[in-house]
Structures are given as C-alpha cells and as structure tokens.
N, C-alpha and C positions, 0 to 999 in steps of 0.2 A: 391581506395584502398590505395594509397600512403598517402592521407590525414589522413585516419584512423590510418595508421601505424605510422605516425609522431606524432599523438596525444597520442598514447598508453603510451609511457614512461613518458612524463610530466604529463598527466592526472592521471595515476596510482600513481605517486609519490605524486602529490597534494592530492589525496584521502587518501593515507596512512598517509601522514604527518598530515593532519588536523584531521583525526580520532585518530591518536596517541596522539595528543595534547589534544583532548577531553578526551581520556582514562586516561591520567595522571591527569587531573582535577578531574575525577571520583575517582581516588585513593586518592586524597587530600580531597575531599568533598563527601564521599560515601553516607552519610545520606541525603544530599540535592540533589545529582545528579543521584543516582541510585535507581531503583525501587525495593522494597522489594520482589515482586513477581518474577521479572526477576533474582535477585541475587541468588535465589534458583536453577536456571538452570545451573549455572557455578561455578567453584571454583576460588579462588584467584590465584592459580598457573596457571590455564588455561588462565586467563586474563593477567597475567604477560608474559607468553610465547607468546600470541597473540600480545601483545604490543611490545615485542622485535622484532618479525617478521615484524611488521608494521614499526618500526623505521629503521631497516636495509633495508627493501624494499624501503622506502622513500628516504633514502640517496643514495643507489646504483642506483635506477632508475632515481632519480632527477639529480645526477651527470652525468650519461650517457646521459640524454636528454640535459643537459646544454652543454656538450662537443660536442654533435652532432648538436648543434644549432637547437633543436626541441622545439619550443615554450618556450623560456627561462623564460618568465614571469610566466607561469604556473608551470614550474619546480622549479623556485626559491621560489614560494609560498609553495610548498611541502617541500623544504629544510629548509626554515625559520621556518615552523610549527614544523618540526621534531627536529630542533635545540632547539626551545623553550621548546619542550617536554622533551628533555634531560636535559636542564638547570633547569627544574622544578623537576628533580629527576628521570625521565625515569621510567624504570621498577623496580627501587629500592625503590620507595616510600613505606614506611611501613604503614600498615592499621591495626588498632585495631578492637575491637568488634564494630559492627555497630548496633546501637540501632534502634528499629522500630520507625518510625515517621508517623504521621497521613497523611502526603502528601510529596511526593518527585518527582523530575523529572526523566524521564526514558532515560537519556542520554546513559546509557549502552545498553539499548534496541535499540536505534537508531544506535549506533556503530555496534553492532552485526548484526542487520538486514540489514543495508546498505552494510556492507562489504560482507556478505555471499550471499546476493541477487545479488550484482554486480558480484561476482566471478562466480556465476552459470549462470545468465541470459545474461550478456553482451557477453560472447563467443557464447552462443547458438544463440542469435539474430544476431550476425555478420556472422554466417555460415548458418543459417536456415531461415533468414528473407524472406518473400514473396516480400518485396521491401526494398532496402537498405536505411538506414538513418544513419547519423553520431551518434556516442555515445553521443556527446555533441550537440544534435540537438536543433533547436529553442525551447525555452520554458523549457529547462532542469533546469535552475536555479529556476524557479517558482515551478517546480515539486519537486525538492530537498527540497525546503522550506516546501512544503506540507508534504513530507515524514518526515522531521524533526519534524514538529508540531504534526503530528498524533502519532509519536512514543515517543517523549519527554513528551507529555501530556497523555500518556496511563493510568496512575493511576487516573488522573482527569476524563478521559472518563469513566473508569470502575466505579468510584464512582457515577457519574451522572447517568449512565445507570442502575446501581444496585438500586439506590434510586428511580428512575423513574418507575422501573418495579416491584420491590419486593412488594410494598404496593398494587399495582393494582392486581398482581398475587394472593396475599393472600386474597383479597376481592372477587375474582371471581373463586377461586379454586373449582374444581369438584372432590370430594374425590373418587367417583366410578371410574372415568376415570383414576385418578392417580394410583389407585390400579391395573388396567389393564396394564397400562404402566410399572409400577414397576415390574409386574410379567413377563414381556418379557425378553428374553435373551439379552445380551449386544449388539450383532450385529444387532438384529431386532430393538432395541431401536434406535441405531445409524441411520439406514436406514430410519426409520420413522421420526426421528428428522430432517434429511436432507430434506425430502419431506415437512414436516410441515413448517420448517424455510424458505424453498424456496418459498412456496406458500405465506407466509406472506411478504417476501421480494419482490416478484414479484408484489403483489397487491399494496404495497406502491410505488414500482418503477413505475408502471403504473400511479398512482396518481401524482407522480412527473412530469410526462410528460403531464398530462391532466389538472392539476389545476395550473393556472397561478402563484399564490403565491408560490407554492412549486417548480415550474419550475425555478424560479429565483435562488433558491438555487442549484438545480440539474444542471442548465446550466453551472455552474462552472466546474463540472466533464466532461461535454460534450464539453468543450471549447478547449481541447487538440487537436492540429492539427496533431500530430503524436502519434501513440500508441506504447507503449513498456512497459516493466515491471515497469518502474518508473511512467508512466502516470496515472496508476490506483490510485496513491496516491492523485491526484488532486481532493479533495472532501471538500466542505465547512464544517466547524466544526459542525455547527448545523445539517447538513444532516447526518454527522457521528453519532451523538448522536441519532437522530430520527430513523435512520435505525437500529442501533444496539439494541435500545430499542424495536422496533417493532418486530425484529426477536427473541429476547430473551424472550419476554413476553409469547408467546404461549408455548415455551419450559418449562417455569416455571409453567404456568397454568396447563399443562398436566402432570407435575410431572416427567419429565425426570431426570435421575440421574445426579449427579454432574460430574461424569466421562464422561458421554455421552455429556453433554453440553460442557465440556472442549475439548473433541475430535472434536466436531463440530466447536468450535472456531478456532482450529488449521486448520481444513479443509477450512473454509471460508477465512481465512487469506492467505493460500497457493493458493486456486483457484482464488481469486481476483487478485493475481499477475499473475498467469498463463493465465487467460482469457484476460488480456490486453497485454500480451507479444507479441512481433513481431516475432513469430515463425510460419513458414509456412508449417509444416508437415501435410500431408494428413492423416487423421485418419479413413477415410472410414465410415462404418456404426456406428462407435463409436461416430461420431459427432451428431448422433441423440439420443444418450443415455446420454452423458455428455456434459456440456458446456465447449467447448475448444476454443482456440483463434479465429479461423475463425468465429465461431458462435457469439461471443460477439463483434468482430470487426464490424460485419454488424450492430449491434445495435448502434455503434458509427459512422456509415457511414453518411457523409453529403449528404444525399439523402432522399427526401421526402417519398419515398416508405418504408423506414426503420425507420422512426422517431418514429413509434408506434409499434415496433416489438422487439422480443427477450429480454424479461425482466428477465428471469430466470438467476440465477448465478450458478446453479448446474445441473438442469435437464431440458432438452428441453421438456420433457413430460409436465411440468408445463405450458409452453407456448402453447403447443398443446391443453391442457385443457382450457386455457384462450382465444384461438383463435388468439394468437399473434405470432405464429411460422412462420418464414420465413427464408429460407436459400437456396441460389442458388445451384443447383445440379451440376453445371459445375466446382465447386471447386474454383471459382473466389473470389477475395478479393476486398474490397472497394477501389475506386480510390482516395477518399478524406475523411478526418475526420473533425469533428467539428460541432458546432451549425449551423443551417441554416442561421441565420443572425449574421455574425461574429461581426458586429459593436455593438451588444447588450452586449458583454462581454468584460470588460477592461483587460489590461495586469496587471500582478502582483498579489501576494497573498493578499496584503492589500486591493487594489481596488476591487478585486473579493469578499472578505469577506464583504465589504460595499455594493456591488452592489444590493443584494436582498432588502435592506432597502431604496434604492433610487428610487424605482419605475421603470417603463419601460422607458428607454432612450437609446440613442446611444452615443458612446464614440469615441473620436478622436484616442486615443491610445488603440486600440482593438486587440484581438488575431488575428493573420494573418500569 
C-alpha cells in the first residue's frame, strides 16, 4: 500500500503534465492533431478549462512529490512537461476556424480517453481488485503505446473499416431483411444489433484461436501478464481492423440505422474496457447474462482448460450457443494470465507488430 501511495503524486503529475503538453500542441495544430469527429463532442472552452486544471494539477502534485522525495524523476517529468506547455502558450493559445481535412490524428481523443478512463478505473481497481497489482505494473508502457496508437489513428481505422465493409455490404444487401429491421423500434434494433455483432465477433474470435496464422496476431492481445482497464488496448493493428470490419459488416448488410450502429460502437468501446478491468465485484446471476470482468478474465487465463472458452464480448448466451461457455461457479479468478508459451511473444509494441510476419519462433526477450 505504501508503494502505491508513494507513486500516486509523481505518477499523476507526470500524466497531467504530458497530457497538458499534448493538449497545447493540439491547440497549435488542430487540423493535423485533432479528429473532426471527436471535435464535435466538446467545445473549445471545455478544452481550455480542462487544460488549465491539468496544468495546475501537474504543478501542485509534482511539487508536492518532489518535496516529499517521492520518485523525483517521474515528478520532474511532469513538471518539465507542464512548464513546456505553459511556455508554448498554455490555455491562452488562440484557435481560429478549423477546416475539414481528409485525414488527421486523434491526439485529442487520446487525451480525453486516457484522462477520464484513468480517473474512473484506477480508483475502482485499487479498491475492488480481486488481486492487487501496482498501477504502473509490468508492461504498462507497452499498453500505453497501444492505447496511444489505437486512439491517435482512430480516423485511419474508421476509413479503412468503412471502405472494407461498405462495398461488400452493398453487394450482398437483402432489401427484404433491411425493411424488417428498419420497421423495428429503436430499442429492439439495438438489442438485435448487440446479438448479431456478438455472434460475428465470437465466430471470428474462435477463428483467431484455432487458425495458426490468425493466432499470431491475436496472441499479442493474450500476451498481457496482468489484466486491467489498460491491458485491453494491447491489440495488433491488423486485428483491430479485421475485428471491427467483421462486426460492422452484418450490421450494414441487415440495415441497422446509423443511430443504432453508433450506439453499439459506444457500447463495445465501454464494455471492452470493463471486461478487462481488474474489478472483483460479484454480480451473481448477472454474470450469466452479460460479459463482466470475471467472465472475460477466465478467457485470458493461462490455463489450457480455458484457452478455447468464453469468446463473447457482450452476451454469455452466444458462448452457450457455440458450446464455448465455461465459468467457475465458486466465484474464483484466474491465478495467472498470458499465452501458454510465453517465449513465443516478444516484449514491446514494435516487436509484437512484426511477430506475426516472422513465423513461429521463440524470443529471448519475451513477455514474462
């Protein structure tokens, strides 16, 4: 407990300082660094207020950590980043009209998502974890890199997924089915979309486990040795595109409304984080209705009996129908996470992205 307490001030200062510096850069280069879709979700005034809070927090917490001799190097990183942000204009940077661009990075989405996810899930995991792990546990740097990559490249991912699915969906559309789906009330459309998408996702998920070529990509996700809200971000870029395309395709083919698809996208993003979170609340019968942390944690268990189980991301019913449902009734959690053969997955985001193209081999610097 003392170790976690001594890390709180410097780590929080570092997080706020670095995010503040990135935010100032977004103010200076909004067309290149902010996503048009994400900009519509917040105002400039909100962004300025959030940046000011981040700067003050970085300075106050960093100074306190430095004076208390709590990991001064990490605290100094936060102070230096916050100082650089102030020197670059801080919250006073003026922003004119931002023109639409064919492509831009989603640095603003990375900042907002990381900040609010950390504020929500870190306290929950520190108080409700089934087994305690440090916030800055082994492998956290790699997972932050994955989190950064998936959020900064959000527009590129959307473009690739849309292009890969729209043409196929148009070619195999079934007008009669589309009419039936369109006539359904919104709530019924949403529930059906969740079931259809989960069946598509679980089917591909099983293929990831059973087809060697696909497993090389998916093994990256299973290489995390600790599960928490951040670990779910460890996904190979190609797997991200394949999974999102496979899930989106049936929704487009069956003619679900845009609002239903958007609502589902929000749900899958939230549930993907929750399912990996290190939260040990017992949900009783609800664990057999919705995919909650304990259910998905057993899918990640480094245990041969669970290597081919619990593929659903929303509904255990899907696994029951596929014959892949398995959940201990005693409320227990896995003792260990990761791939069965640790030496087959290297450390680091670059090596892990190259791994699927290098054939089956073992690495000296592997996840451990």
